[in-house]
mmCIF file of the N, C-alpha and C atoms, coordinates in Angstrom:
data_MODEL
# 
_entry.id   MODEL 
# 
loop_
_atom_site.group_PDB 
_atom_site.id 
_atom_site.type_symbol 
_atom_site.label_atom_id 
_atom_site.label_alt_id 
_atom_site.label_comp_id 
_atom_site.label_asym_id 
_atom_site.label_entity_id 
_atom_site.label_seq_id 
_atom_site.pdbx_PDB_ins_code 
_atom_site.Cartn_x 
_atom_site.Cartn_y 
_atom_site.Cartn_z 
_atom_site.occupancy 
_atom_site.B_iso_or_equiv 
_atom_site.pdbx_formal_charge 
_atom_site.auth_seq_id 
_atom_site.auth_comp_id 
_atom_site.auth_asym_id 
_atom_site.auth_atom_id 
_atom_site.pdbx_PDB_model_num 
ATOM 1   N N  . MET A 1 1  ? 50.103 -14.966 125.532 1.00 0.00 ? 1  MET A N  1 
ATOM 2   C CA . MET A 1 1  ? 48.864 -14.312 125.176 1.00 0.00 ? 1  MET A CA 1 
ATOM 3   C C  . MET A 1 1  ? 49.171 -12.910 124.653 1.00 0.00 ? 1  MET A C  1 
ATOM 4   N N  . ARG A 1 2  ? 48.585 -12.589 123.541 1.00 0.00 ? 2  ARG A N  1 
ATOM 5   C CA . ARG A 1 2  ? 48.775 -11.265 122.964 1.00 0.00 ? 2  ARG A CA 1 
ATOM 6   C C  . ARG A 1 2  ? 47.553 -10.405 123.252 1.00 0.00 ? 2  ARG A C  1 
ATOM 7   N N  . LEU A 1 3  ? 47.794 -9.118  123.470 1.00 0.00 ? 3  LEU A N  1 
ATOM 8   C CA . LEU A 1 3  ? 46.712 -8.172  123.701 1.00 0.00 ? 3  LEU A CA 1 
ATOM 9   C C  . LEU A 1 3  ? 46.369 -7.463  122.393 1.00 0.00 ? 3  LEU A C  1 
ATOM 10  N N  . ASN A 1 4  ? 45.097 -7.220  122.176 1.00 0.00 ? 4  ASN A N  1 
ATOM 11  C CA . ASN A 1 4  ? 44.643 -6.475  121.008 1.00 0.00 ? 4  ASN A CA 1 
ATOM 12  C C  . ASN A 1 4  ? 44.717 -4.983  121.346 1.00 0.00 ? 4  ASN A C  1 
ATOM 13  N N  . GLY A 1 5  ? 45.590 -4.267  120.661 1.00 0.00 ? 5  GLY A N  1 
ATOM 14  C CA . GLY A 1 5  ? 45.806 -2.854  120.949 1.00 0.00 ? 5  GLY A CA 1 
ATOM 15  C C  . GLY A 1 5  ? 44.582 -1.991  120.703 1.00 0.00 ? 5  GLY A C  1 
ATOM 16  N N  . LYS A 1 6  ? 43.857 -2.279  119.625 1.00 0.00 ? 6  LYS A N  1 
ATOM 17  C CA . LYS A 1 6  ? 42.657 -1.487  119.315 1.00 0.00 ? 6  LYS A CA 1 
ATOM 18  C C  . LYS A 1 6  ? 41.574 -1.701  120.364 1.00 0.00 ? 6  LYS A C  1 
ATOM 19  N N  . ALA A 1 7  ? 41.389 -2.950  120.774 1.00 0.00 ? 7  ALA A N  1 
ATOM 20  C CA . ALA A 1 7  ? 40.343 -3.252  121.762 1.00 0.00 ? 7  ALA A CA 1 
ATOM 21  C C  . ALA A 1 7  ? 40.685 -2.653  123.124 1.00 0.00 ? 7  ALA A C  1 
ATOM 22  N N  . LEU A 1 8  ? 41.929 -2.798  123.557 1.00 0.00 ? 8  LEU A N  1 
ATOM 23  C CA . LEU A 1 8  ? 42.322 -2.230  124.846 1.00 0.00 ? 8  LEU A CA 1 
ATOM 24  C C  . LEU A 1 8  ? 42.279 -0.708  124.797 1.00 0.00 ? 8  LEU A C  1 
ATOM 25  N N  . GLY A 1 9  ? 42.718 -0.132  123.695 1.00 0.00 ? 9  GLY A N  1 
ATOM 26  C CA . GLY A 1 9  ? 42.664 1.316   123.545 1.00 0.00 ? 9  GLY A CA 1 
ATOM 27  C C  . GLY A 1 9  ? 41.236 1.837   123.566 1.00 0.00 ? 9  GLY A C  1 
ATOM 28  N N  . LEU A 1 10 ? 40.350 1.148   122.882 1.00 0.00 ? 10 LEU A N  1 
ATOM 29  C CA . LEU A 1 10 ? 38.944 1.558   122.852 1.00 0.00 ? 10 LEU A CA 1 
ATOM 30  C C  . LEU A 1 10 ? 38.318 1.446   124.244 1.00 0.00 ? 10 LEU A C  1 
ATOM 31  N N  . ALA A 1 11 ? 38.587 0.351   124.936 1.00 0.00 ? 11 ALA A N  1 
ATOM 32  C CA . ALA A 1 11 ? 38.033 0.164   126.279 1.00 0.00 ? 11 ALA A CA 1 
ATOM 33  C C  . ALA A 1 11 ? 38.548 1.226   127.239 1.00 0.00 ? 11 ALA A C  1 
ATOM 34  N N  . MET A 1 12 ? 39.841 1.487   127.220 1.00 0.00 ? 12 MET A N  1 
ATOM 35  C CA . MET A 1 12 ? 40.400 2.487   128.129 1.00 0.00 ? 12 MET A CA 1 
ATOM 36  C C  . MET A 1 12 ? 39.950 3.887   127.748 1.00 0.00 ? 12 MET A C  1 
ATOM 37  N N  . GLY A 1 13 ? 39.840 4.166   126.457 1.00 0.00 ? 13 GLY A N  1 
ATOM 38  C CA . GLY A 1 13 ? 39.384 5.477   126.007 1.00 0.00 ? 13 GLY A CA 1 
ATOM 39  C C  . GLY A 1 13 ? 37.960 5.765   126.446 1.00 0.00 ? 13 GLY A C  1 
ATOM 40  N N  . ILE A 1 14 ? 37.072 4.792   126.274 1.00 0.00 ? 14 ILE A N  1 
ATOM 41  C CA . ILE A 1 14 ? 35.676 4.971   126.689 1.00 0.00 ? 14 ILE A CA 1 
ATOM 42  C C  . ILE A 1 14 ? 35.591 5.129   128.202 1.00 0.00 ? 14 ILE A C  1 
ATOM 43  N N  . LEU A 1 15 ? 36.303 4.296   128.935 1.00 0.00 ? 15 LEU A N  1 
ATOM 44  C CA . LEU A 1 15 ? 36.271 4.363   130.395 1.00 0.00 ? 15 LEU A CA 1 
ATOM 45  C C  . LEU A 1 15 ? 36.759 5.722   130.902 1.00 0.00 ? 15 LEU A C  1 
ATOM 46  N N  . TYR A 1 16 ? 37.872 6.191   130.381 1.00 0.00 ? 16 TYR A N  1 
ATOM 47  C CA . TYR A 1 16 ? 38.427 7.469   130.819 1.00 0.00 ? 16 TYR A CA 1 
ATOM 48  C C  . TYR A 1 16 ? 37.507 8.629   130.427 1.00 0.00 ? 16 TYR A C  1 
ATOM 49  N N  . ALA A 1 17 ? 36.934 8.575   129.231 1.00 0.00 ? 17 ALA A N  1 
ATOM 50  C CA . ALA A 1 17 ? 36.034 9.647   128.784 1.00 0.00 ? 17 ALA A CA 1 
ATOM 51  C C  . ALA A 1 17 ? 34.786 9.717   129.655 1.00 0.00 ? 17 ALA A C  1 
ATOM 52  N N  . VAL A 1 18 ? 34.186 8.581   129.952 1.00 0.00 ? 18 VAL A N  1 
ATOM 53  C CA . VAL A 1 18 ? 32.982 8.562   130.788 1.00 0.00 ? 18 VAL A CA 1 
ATOM 54  C C  . VAL A 1 18 ? 33.310 9.050   132.200 1.00 0.00 ? 18 VAL A C  1 
ATOM 55  N N  . CYS A 1 19 ? 34.431 8.599   132.741 1.00 0.00 ? 19 CYS A N  1 
ATOM 56  C CA . CYS A 1 19 ? 34.818 9.026   134.093 1.00 0.00 ? 19 CYS A CA 1 
ATOM 57  C C  . CYS A 1 19 ? 35.044 10.533  134.162 1.00 0.00 ? 19 CYS A C  1 
ATOM 58  N N  . LEU A 1 20 ? 35.743 11.100  133.189 1.00 0.00 ? 20 LEU A N  1 
ATOM 59  C CA . LEU A 1 20 ? 36.001 12.540  133.216 1.00 0.00 ? 20 LEU A CA 1 
ATOM 60  C C  . LEU A 1 20 ? 34.710 13.329  133.014 1.00 0.00 ? 20 LEU A C  1 
ATOM 61  N N  . PHE A 1 21 ? 33.848 12.857  132.138 1.00 0.00 ? 21 PHE A N  1 
ATOM 62  C CA . PHE A 1 21 ? 32.572 13.546  131.911 1.00 0.00 ? 21 PHE A CA 1 
ATOM 63  C C  . PHE A 1 21 ? 31.734 13.565  133.193 1.00 0.00 ? 21 PHE A C  1 
ATOM 64  N N  . ILE A 1 22 ? 31.575 12.403  133.818 1.00 0.00 ? 22 ILE A N  1 
ATOM 65  C CA . ILE A 1 22 ? 30.773 12.321  135.041 1.00 0.00 ? 22 ILE A CA 1 
ATOM 66  C C  . ILE A 1 22 ? 31.397 13.148  136.165 1.00 0.00 ? 22 ILE A C  1 
ATOM 67  N N  . THR A 1 23 ? 32.709 13.087  136.284 1.00 0.00 ? 23 THR A N  1 
ATOM 68  C CA . THR A 1 23 ? 33.381 13.860  137.334 1.00 0.00 ? 23 THR A CA 1 
ATOM 69  C C  . THR A 1 23 ? 33.196 15.350  137.120 1.00 0.00 ? 23 THR A C  1 
ATOM 70  N N  . THR A 1 24 ? 33.296 15.805  135.887 1.00 0.00 ? 24 THR A N  1 
ATOM 71  C CA . THR A 1 24 ? 33.119 17.228  135.599 1.00 0.00 ? 24 THR A CA 1 
ATOM 72  C C  . THR A 1 24 ? 31.701 17.679  135.928 1.00 0.00 ? 24 THR A C  1 
ATOM 73  N N  . ILE A 1 25 ? 30.709 16.893  135.524 1.00 0.00 ? 25 ILE A N  1 
ATOM 74  C CA . ILE A 1 25 ? 29.314 17.244  135.822 1.00 0.00 ? 25 ILE A CA 1 
ATOM 75  C C  . ILE A 1 25 ? 29.081 17.240  137.331 1.00 0.00 ? 25 ILE A C  1 
ATOM 76  N N  . TRP A 1 26 ? 29.656 16.269  138.021 1.00 0.00 ? 26 TRP A N  1 
ATOM 77  C CA . TRP A 1 26 ? 29.489 16.172  139.470 1.00 0.00 ? 26 TRP A CA 1 
ATOM 78  C C  . TRP A 1 26 ? 30.098 17.396  140.164 1.00 0.00 ? 26 TRP A C  1 
ATOM 79  N N  . VAL A 1 27 ? 31.304 17.765  139.758 1.00 0.00 ? 27 VAL A N  1 
ATOM 80  C CA . VAL A 1 27 ? 31.966 18.931  140.361 1.00 0.00 ? 27 VAL A CA 1 
ATOM 81  C C  . VAL A 1 27 ? 31.202 20.204  140.023 1.00 0.00 ? 27 VAL A C  1 
ATOM 82  N N  . MET A 1 28 ? 30.685 20.300  138.809 1.00 0.00 ? 28 MET A N  1 
ATOM 83  C CA . MET A 1 28 ? 29.906 21.473  138.416 1.00 0.00 ? 28 MET A CA 1 
ATOM 84  C C  . MET A 1 28 ? 28.647 21.581  139.279 1.00 0.00 ? 28 MET A C  1 
ATOM 85  N N  . ALA A 1 29 ? 27.980 20.459  139.529 1.00 0.00 ? 29 ALA A N  1 
ATOM 86  C CA . ALA A 1 29 ? 26.767 20.465  140.352 1.00 0.00 ? 29 ALA A CA 1 
ATOM 87  C C  . ALA A 1 29 ? 27.077 20.801  141.811 1.00 0.00 ? 29 ALA A C  1 
ATOM 88  N N  . ALA A 1 30 ? 28.279 20.453  142.254 1.00 0.00 ? 30 ALA A N  1 
ATOM 89  C CA . ALA A 1 30 ? 28.665 20.716  143.642 1.00 0.00 ? 30 ALA A CA 1 
ATOM 90  C C  . ALA A 1 30 ? 29.195 22.131  143.838 1.00 0.00 ? 30 ALA A C  1 
ATOM 91  N N  . GLY A 1 31 ? 29.366 22.867  142.774 1.00 0.00 ? 31 GLY A N  1 
ATOM 92  C CA . GLY A 1 31 ? 29.799 24.251  142.904 1.00 0.00 ? 31 GLY A CA 1 
ATOM 93  C C  . GLY A 1 31 ? 31.222 24.536  142.472 1.00 0.00 ? 31 GLY A C  1 
ATOM 94  N N  . GLY A 1 32 ? 31.853 23.623  141.799 1.00 0.00 ? 32 GLY A N  1 
ATOM 95  C CA . GLY A 1 32 ? 33.205 23.869  141.290 1.00 0.00 ? 32 GLY A CA 1 
ATOM 96  C C  . GLY A 1 32 ? 34.267 23.236  142.161 1.00 0.00 ? 32 GLY A C  1 
ATOM 97  N N  . GLY A 1 33 ? 35.432 23.110  141.599 1.00 0.00 ? 33 GLY A N  1 
ATOM 98  C CA . GLY A 1 33 ? 36.542 22.521  142.329 1.00 0.00 ? 33 GLY A CA 1 
ATOM 99  C C  . GLY A 1 33 ? 37.862 22.984  141.761 1.00 0.00 ? 33 GLY A C  1 
ATOM 100 N N  . GLU A 1 34 ? 38.854 23.019  142.614 1.00 0.00 ? 34 GLU A N  1 
ATOM 101 C CA . GLU A 1 34 ? 40.155 23.523  142.197 1.00 0.00 ? 34 GLU A CA 1 
ATOM 102 C C  . GLU A 1 34 ? 40.958 22.498  141.406 1.00 0.00 ? 34 GLU A C  1 
ATOM 103 N N  . HIS A 1 35 ? 40.776 21.228  141.706 1.00 0.00 ? 35 HIS A N  1 
ATOM 104 C CA . HIS A 1 35 ? 41.642 20.219  141.105 1.00 0.00 ? 35 HIS A CA 1 
ATOM 105 C C  . HIS A 1 35 ? 41.343 19.986  139.630 1.00 0.00 ? 35 HIS A C  1 
ATOM 106 N N  . LEU A 1 36 ? 40.084 19.981  139.248 1.00 0.00 ? 36 LEU A N  1 
ATOM 107 C CA . LEU A 1 36 ? 39.762 19.762  137.837 1.00 0.00 ? 36 LEU A CA 1 
ATOM 108 C C  . LEU A 1 36 ? 40.143 20.959  136.975 1.00 0.00 ? 36 LEU A C  1 
ATOM 109 N N  . VAL A 1 37 ? 40.202 22.140  137.564 1.00 0.00 ? 37 VAL A N  1 
ATOM 110 C CA . VAL A 1 37 ? 40.579 23.329  136.802 1.00 0.00 ? 37 VAL A CA 1 
ATOM 111 C C  . VAL A 1 37 ? 42.007 23.180  136.275 1.00 0.00 ? 37 VAL A C  1 
ATOM 112 N N  . MET A 1 38 ? 42.811 22.390  136.966 1.00 0.00 ? 38 MET A N  1 
ATOM 113 C CA . MET A 1 38 ? 44.198 22.189  136.536 1.00 0.00 ? 38 MET A CA 1 
ATOM 114 C C  . MET A 1 38 ? 44.281 21.443  135.206 1.00 0.00 ? 38 MET A C  1 
ATOM 115 N N  . LEU A 1 39 ? 43.193 20.783  134.787 1.00 0.00 ? 39 LEU A N  1 
ATOM 116 C CA . LEU A 1 39 ? 43.192 20.093  133.505 1.00 0.00 ? 39 LEU A CA 1 
ATOM 117 C C  . LEU A 1 39 ? 43.281 21.073  132.332 1.00 0.00 ? 39 LEU A C  1 
ATOM 118 N N  . LYS A 1 40 ? 42.977 22.350  132.582 1.00 0.00 ? 40 LYS A N  1 
ATOM 119 C CA . LYS A 1 40 ? 43.092 23.361  131.519 1.00 0.00 ? 40 LYS A CA 1 
ATOM 120 C C  . LYS A 1 40 ? 44.504 23.418  130.951 1.00 0.00 ? 40 LYS A C  1 
ATOM 121 N N  . ARG A 1 41 ? 45.487 23.079  131.778 1.00 0.00 ? 41 ARG A N  1 
ATOM 122 C CA . ARG A 1 41 ? 46.876 23.106  131.311 1.00 0.00 ? 41 ARG A CA 1 
ATOM 123 C C  . ARG A 1 41 ? 47.131 22.072  130.232 1.00 0.00 ? 41 ARG A C  1 
ATOM 124 N N  . PHE A 1 42 ? 46.415 20.944  130.297 1.00 0.00 ? 42 PHE A N  1 
ATOM 125 C CA . PHE A 1 42 ? 46.641 19.863  129.350 1.00 0.00 ? 42 PHE A CA 1 
ATOM 126 C C  . PHE A 1 42 ? 45.587 19.801  128.256 1.00 0.00 ? 42 PHE A C  1 
ATOM 127 N N  . TYR A 1 43 ? 44.355 20.130  128.602 1.00 0.00 ? 43 TYR A N  1 
ATOM 128 C CA . TYR A 1 43 ? 43.243 20.065  127.661 1.00 0.00 ? 43 TYR A CA 1 
ATOM 129 C C  . TYR A 1 43 ? 42.803 21.482  127.313 1.00 0.00 ? 43 TYR A C  1 
ATOM 130 N N  . ILE A 1 44 ? 43.225 21.971  126.184 1.00 0.00 ? 44 ILE A N  1 
ATOM 131 C CA . ILE A 1 44 ? 42.930 23.339  125.751 1.00 0.00 ? 44 ILE A CA 1 
ATOM 132 C C  . ILE A 1 44 ? 41.418 23.486  125.555 1.00 0.00 ? 44 ILE A C  1 
ATOM 133 N N  . GLY A 1 45 ? 40.837 24.467  126.200 1.00 0.00 ? 45 GLY A N  1 
ATOM 134 C CA . GLY A 1 45 ? 39.408 24.726  126.085 1.00 0.00 ? 45 GLY A CA 1 
ATOM 135 C C  . GLY A 1 45 ? 38.565 24.048  127.146 1.00 0.00 ? 45 GLY A C  1 
ATOM 136 N N  . TYR A 1 46 ? 39.169 23.219  127.980 1.00 0.00 ? 46 TYR A N  1 
ATOM 137 C CA . TYR A 1 46 ? 38.420 22.523  129.029 1.00 0.00 ? 46 TYR A CA 1 
ATOM 138 C C  . TYR A 1 46 ? 37.979 23.511  130.104 1.00 0.00 ? 46 TYR A C  1 
ATOM 139 N N  . SER A 1 47 ? 36.769 23.319  130.587 1.00 0.00 ? 47 SER A N  1 
ATOM 140 C CA . SER A 1 47 ? 36.264 24.112  131.706 1.00 0.00 ? 47 SER A CA 1 
ATOM 141 C C  . SER A 1 47 ? 35.241 23.272  132.448 1.00 0.00 ? 47 SER A C  1 
ATOM 142 N N  . ILE A 1 48 ? 34.910 23.693  133.639 1.00 0.00 ? 48 ILE A N  1 
ATOM 143 C CA . ILE A 1 48 ? 33.913 22.974  134.427 1.00 0.00 ? 48 ILE A CA 1 
ATOM 144 C C  . ILE A 1 48 ? 32.542 23.496  134.008 1.00 0.00 ? 48 ILE A C  1 
ATOM 145 N N  . SER A 1 49 ? 32.052 22.941  132.911 1.00 0.00 ? 49 SER A N  1 
ATOM 146 C CA . SER A 1 49 ? 30.746 23.274  132.345 1.00 0.00 ? 49 SER A CA 1 
ATOM 147 C C  . SER A 1 49 ? 30.338 22.094  131.465 1.00 0.00 ? 49 SER A C  1 
ATOM 148 N N  . VAL A 1 50 ? 29.127 22.117  130.954 1.00 0.00 ? 50 VAL A N  1 
ATOM 149 C CA . VAL A 1 50 ? 28.680 21.018  130.096 1.00 0.00 ? 50 VAL A CA 1 
ATOM 150 C C  . VAL A 1 50 ? 29.502 20.957  128.799 1.00 0.00 ? 50 VAL A C  1 
ATOM 151 N N  . PRO A 1 51 ? 29.715 22.090  128.101 1.00 0.00 ? 51 PRO A N  1 
ATOM 152 C CA . PRO A 1 51 ? 30.577 22.004  126.915 1.00 0.00 ? 51 PRO A CA 1 
ATOM 153 C C  . PRO A 1 51 ? 32.013 21.587  127.266 1.00 0.00 ? 51 PRO A C  1 
ATOM 154 N N  . GLY A 1 52 ? 32.491 22.060  128.410 1.00 0.00 ? 52 GLY A N  1 
ATOM 155 C CA . GLY A 1 52 ? 33.824 21.660  128.855 1.00 0.00 ? 52 GLY A CA 1 
ATOM 156 C C  . GLY A 1 52 ? 33.899 20.179  129.160 1.00 0.00 ? 52 GLY A C  1 
ATOM 157 N N  . ALA A 1 53 ? 32.818 19.638  129.725 1.00 0.00 ? 53 ALA A N  1 
ATOM 158 C CA . ALA A 1 53 ? 32.768 18.199  130.011 1.00 0.00 ? 53 ALA A CA 1 
ATOM 159 C C  . ALA A 1 53 ? 32.801 17.387  128.719 1.00 0.00 ? 53 ALA A C  1 
ATOM 160 N N  . LEU A 1 54 ? 32.080 17.858  127.700 1.00 0.00 ? 54 LEU A N  1 
ATOM 161 C CA . LEU A 1 54 ? 32.090 17.153  126.407 1.00 0.00 ? 54 LEU A CA 1 
ATOM 162 C C  . LEU A 1 54 ? 33.461 17.229  125.750 1.00 0.00 ? 54 LEU A C  1 
ATOM 163 N N  . LEU A 1 55 ? 34.065 18.401  125.768 1.00 0.00 ? 55 LEU A N  1 
ATOM 164 C CA . LEU A 1 55 ? 35.395 18.548  125.188 1.00 0.00 ? 55 LEU A CA 1 
ATOM 165 C C  . LEU A 1 55 ? 36.420 17.734  125.971 1.00 0.00 ? 55 LEU A C  1 
ATOM 166 N N  . GLY A 1 56 ? 36.310 17.759  127.290 1.00 0.00 ? 56 GLY A N  1 
ATOM 167 C CA . GLY A 1 56 ? 37.202 16.963  128.124 1.00 0.00 ? 56 GLY A CA 1 
ATOM 168 C C  . GLY A 1 56 ? 37.046 15.479  127.855 1.00 0.00 ? 56 GLY A C  1 
ATOM 169 N N  . ALA A 1 57 ? 35.810 15.032  127.592 1.00 0.00 ? 57 ALA A N  1 
ATOM 170 C CA . ALA A 1 57 ? 35.577 13.619  127.283 1.00 0.00 ? 57 ALA A CA 1 
ATOM 171 C C  . ALA A 1 57 ? 36.259 13.232  125.972 1.00 0.00 ? 57 ALA A C  1 
ATOM 172 N N  . VAL A 1 58 ? 36.255 14.135  125.002 1.00 0.00 ? 58 VAL A N  1 
ATOM 173 C CA . VAL A 1 58 ? 36.942 13.853  123.737 1.00 0.00 ? 58 VAL A CA 1 
ATOM 174 C C  . VAL A 1 58 ? 38.446 13.734  123.973 1.00 0.00 ? 58 VAL A C  1 
ATOM 175 N N  . TYR A 1 59 ? 39.008 14.699  124.699 1.00 0.00 ? 59 TYR A N  1 
ATOM 176 C CA . TYR A 1 59 ? 40.432 14.632  125.029 1.00 0.00 ? 59 TYR A CA 1 
ATOM 177 C C  . TYR A 1 59 ? 40.751 13.359  125.827 1.00 0.00 ? 59 TYR A C  1 
ATOM 178 N N  . ALA A 1 60 ? 39.895 13.027  126.791 1.00 0.00 ? 60 ALA A N  1 
ATOM 179 C CA . ALA A 1 60 ? 40.124 11.854  127.627 1.00 0.00 ? 60 ALA A CA 1 
ATOM 180 C C  . ALA A 1 60 ? 40.060 10.573  126.797 1.00 0.00 ? 60 ALA A C  1 
ATOM 181 N N  . PHE A 1 61 ? 39.140 10.517  125.837 1.00 0.00 ? 61 PHE A N  1 
ATOM 182 C CA . PHE A 1 61 ? 39.069 9.341   124.976 1.00 0.00 ? 61 PHE A CA 1 
ATOM 183 C C  . PHE A 1 61 ? 40.361 9.174   124.188 1.00 0.00 ? 61 PHE A C  1 
ATOM 184 N N  . ILE A 1 62 ? 40.861 10.258  123.645 1.00 0.00 ? 62 ILE A N  1 
ATOM 185 C CA . ILE A 1 62 ? 42.108 10.187  122.872 1.00 0.00 ? 62 ILE A CA 1 
ATOM 186 C C  . ILE A 1 62 ? 43.260 9.747   123.765 1.00 0.00 ? 62 ILE A C  1 
ATOM 187 N N  . ASP A 1 63 ? 43.366 10.330  124.953 1.00 0.00 ? 63 ASP A N  1 
ATOM 188 C CA . ASP A 1 63 ? 44.420 9.934   125.887 1.00 0.00 ? 63 ASP A CA 1 
ATOM 189 C C  . ASP A 1 63 ? 44.290 8.471   126.292 1.00 0.00 ? 63 ASP A C  1 
ATOM 190 N N  . GLY A 1 64 ? 43.076 8.055   126.621 1.00 0.00 ? 64 GLY A N  1 
ATOM 191 C CA . GLY A 1 64 ? 42.850 6.674   127.032 1.00 0.00 ? 64 GLY A CA 1 
ATOM 192 C C  . GLY A 1 64 ? 43.129 5.693   125.921 1.00 0.00 ? 64 GLY A C  1 
ATOM 193 N N  . PHE A 1 65 ? 42.709 6.035   124.700 1.00 0.00 ? 65 PHE A N  1 
ATOM 194 C CA . PHE A 1 65 ? 42.962 5.150   123.561 1.00 0.00 ? 65 PHE A CA 1 
ATOM 195 C C  . PHE A 1 65 ? 44.456 5.001   123.322 1.00 0.00 ? 65 PHE A C  1 
ATOM 196 N N  . LEU A 1 66 ? 45.162 6.120   123.294 1.00 0.00 ? 66 LEU A N  1 
ATOM 197 C CA . LEU A 1 66 ? 46.609 6.050   123.059 1.00 0.00 ? 66 LEU A CA 1 
ATOM 198 C C  . LEU A 1 66 ? 47.326 5.314   124.187 1.00 0.00 ? 66 LEU A C  1 
ATOM 199 N N  . GLY A 1 67 ? 46.904 5.551   125.416 1.00 0.00 ? 67 GLY A N  1 
ATOM 200 C CA . GLY A 1 67 ? 47.507 4.855   126.552 1.00 0.00 ? 67 GLY A CA 1 
ATOM 201 C C  . GLY A 1 67 ? 47.254 3.353   126.503 1.00 0.00 ? 67 GLY A C  1 
ATOM 202 N N  . GLY A 1 68 ? 46.036 2.947   126.192 1.00 0.00 ? 68 GLY A N  1 
ATOM 203 C CA . GLY A 1 68 ? 45.706 1.530   126.081 1.00 0.00 ? 68 GLY A CA 1 
ATOM 204 C C  . GLY A 1 68 ? 46.434 0.860   124.937 1.00 0.00 ? 68 GLY A C  1 
ATOM 205 N N  . TRP A 1 69 ? 46.492 1.544   123.796 1.00 0.00 ? 69 TRP A N  1 
ATOM 206 C CA . TRP A 1 69 ? 47.206 0.987   122.651 1.00 0.00 ? 69 TRP A CA 1 
ATOM 207 C C  . TRP A 1 69 ? 48.694 0.833   122.970 1.00 0.00 ? 69 TRP A C  1 
ATOM 208 N N  . LEU A 1 70 ? 49.268 1.836   123.613 1.00 0.00 ? 70 LEU A N  1 
ATOM 209 C CA . LEU A 1 70 ? 50.686 1.771   123.972 1.00 0.00 ? 70 LEU A CA 1 
ATOM 210 C C  . LEU A 1 70 ? 50.953 0.666   124.985 1.00 0.00 ? 70 LEU A C  1 
ATOM 211 N N  . LEU A 1 71 ? 50.070 0.516   125.951 1.00 0.00 ? 71 LEU A N  1 
ATOM 212 C CA . LEU A 1 71 ? 50.218 -0.549  126.930 1.00 0.00 ? 71 LEU A CA 1 
ATOM 213 C C  . LEU A 1 71 ? 50.188 -1.912  126.253 1.00 0.00 ? 71 LEU A C  1 
ATOM 214 N N  . ALA A 1 72 ? 49.240 -2.129  125.342 1.00 0.00 ? 72 ALA A N  1 
ATOM 215 C CA . ALA A 1 72 ? 49.155 -3.401  124.620 1.00 0.00 ? 72 ALA A CA 1 
ATOM 216 C C  . ALA A 1 72 ? 50.390 -3.608  123.749 1.00 0.00 ? 72 ALA A C  1 
ATOM 217 N N  . PHE A 1 73 ? 50.838 -2.560  123.092 1.00 0.00 ? 73 PHE A N  1 
ATOM 218 C CA . PHE A 1 73 ? 52.027 -2.663  122.241 1.00 0.00 ? 73 PHE A CA 1 
ATOM 219 C C  . PHE A 1 73 ? 53.243 -3.081  123.060 1.00 0.00 ? 73 PHE A C  1 
ATOM 220 N N  . LEU A 1 74 ? 53.457 -2.416  124.183 1.00 0.00 ? 74 LEU A N  1 
ATOM 221 C CA . LEU A 1 74 ? 54.610 -2.742  125.023 1.00 0.00 ? 74 LEU A CA 1 
ATOM 222 C C  . LEU A 1 74 ? 54.481 -4.131  125.634 1.00 0.00 ? 74 LEU A C  1 
ATOM 223 N N  . TYR A 1 75 ? 53.287 -4.507  126.048 1.00 0.00 ? 75 TYR A N  1 
ATOM 224 C CA . TYR A 1 75 ? 53.083 -5.842  126.598 1.00 0.00 ? 75 TYR A CA 1 
ATOM 225 C C  . TYR A 1 75 ? 53.421 -6.890  125.547 1.00 0.00 ? 75 TYR A C  1 
ATOM 226 N N  . ASN A 1 76 ? 52.885 -6.716  124.337 1.00 0.00 ? 76 ASN A N  1 
ATOM 227 C CA . ASN A 1 76 ? 53.144 -7.687  123.269 1.00 0.00 ? 76 ASN A CA 1 
ATOM 228 C C  . ASN A 1 76 ? 54.624 -7.714  122.883 1.00 0.00 ? 76 ASN A C  1 
ATOM 229 N N  . ARG A 1 77 ? 55.249 -6.573  122.946 1.00 0.00 ? 77 ARG A N  1 
ATOM 230 C CA . ARG A 1 77 ? 56.662 -6.475  122.560 1.00 0.00 ? 77 ARG A CA 1 
ATOM 231 C C  . ARG A 1 77 ? 57.567 -7.236  123.525 1.00 0.00 ? 77 ARG A C  1 
ATOM 232 N N  . PHE A 1 78 ? 57.252 -7.144  124.837 1.00 0.00 ? 78 PHE A N  1 
ATOM 233 C CA . PHE A 1 78 ? 58.122 -7.740  125.829 1.00 0.00 ? 78 PHE A CA 1 
ATOM 234 C C  . PHE A 1 78 ? 57.604 -9.060  126.391 1.00 0.00 ? 78 PHE A C  1 
ATOM 235 N N  . ASP A 1 79 ? 56.488 -9.547  125.884 1.00 0.00 ? 79 ASP A N  1 
ATOM 236 C CA . ASP A 1 79 ? 55.945 -10.828 126.349 1.00 0.00 ? 79 ASP A CA 1 
ATOM 237 C C  . ASP A 1 79 ? 56.839 -11.957 125.870 1.00 0.00 ? 79 ASP A C  1 
ATOM 238 N N  . ARG A 1 80 ? 57.210 -12.821 126.775 1.00 0.00 ? 80 ARG A N  1 
ATOM 239 C CA . ARG A 1 80 ? 58.094 -13.937 126.427 1.00 0.00 ? 80 ARG A CA 1 
ATOM 240 C C  . ARG A 1 80 ? 57.308 -15.222 126.190 1.00 0.00 ? 80 ARG A C  1 
ATOM 241 N N  . GLY A 1 81 ? 55.987 -15.165 126.276 1.00 0.00 ? 81 GLY A N  1 
ATOM 242 C CA . GLY A 1 81 ? 55.168 -16.368 126.124 1.00 0.00 ? 81 GLY A CA 1 
ATOM 243 C C  . GLY A 1 81 ? 54.809 -16.602 124.752 1.00 0.00 ? 81 GLY A C  1 
# 
């Protein structure tokens, strides 16, 4: 069975973007958190705010898409079936 890299990348990108957006809004509503602030090191411009959540979702989508595509590529490359 072969995996579709675009489909897996799109699914993982959307999932990761939605999760990061919701988590950022949740932490912002709860008064902030130390762990999400560490994402600033990887996502330039990210902050625990609504604009930061949107920017983080864009970064997360790109990361998720590339990760899903790479996973499908490697799976297809090494699949013996």
